[in-house]
C-alpha positions in Angstrom: -18.4 -8.0 35.8 -15.5 -7.9 33.4 -12.1 -7.2 34.9 -10.4 -5.3 32.0 -6.9 -5.4 33.5 -7.1 -9.2 33.5 -8.5 -9.4 30.0 -5.7 -7.1 28.8 -3.1 -9.4 30.3 -4.6 -12.3 28.3 -4.6 -10.4 25.1 -2.3 -11.6 22.3 -2.5 -10.0 18.8 -3.5 -12.3 16.0 -0.7 -13.3 13.7 -3.0 -12.5 10.8 -3.1 -8.9 11.8 0.7 -8.7 12.0 0.9 -10.3 8.5 -1.6 -7.9 7.1 0.3 -5.0 8.6 3.6 -6.1 7.1 1.9 -6.5 3.7 0.4 -3.0 3.8 3.6 -1.4 4.8 5.5 -3.1 2.0 3.1 -1.9 -0.7 3.6 1.5 -2.2 0.1 2.8 -1.9 -1.0 6.1 -3.5 -2.6 8.5 -1.1 -4.3 11.8 -1.5 -1.0 13.7 -1.1 0.6 11.7 -3.9 -2.4 12.5 -6.2 -2.2 16.2 -5.5 1.5 16.3 -6.1 1.1 14.5 -9.4 -1.7 16.8 -10.5 0.3 19.9 -9.6 3.3 18.6 -11.6 1.1 17.9 -14.6 -0.4 21.4 -14.4 3.1 23.0 -14.2 4.1 21.0 -17.3 1.0 22.1 -19.2 1.6 25.8 -18.3 5.2 25.6 -19.4 4.2 24.2 -22.8 1.9 27.2 -23.5 
């Protein structure tokens, strides 16, 4: 049977995962909130022009 406590003690995160995490955090990714804000601003601008 697997002893999970012992296995957890042996666990070391992969360096690749840490590198990927850093890369993701450094990028400015657009999410749904950003898209909604952009759309709302565009709509406000369009209604002001009319």
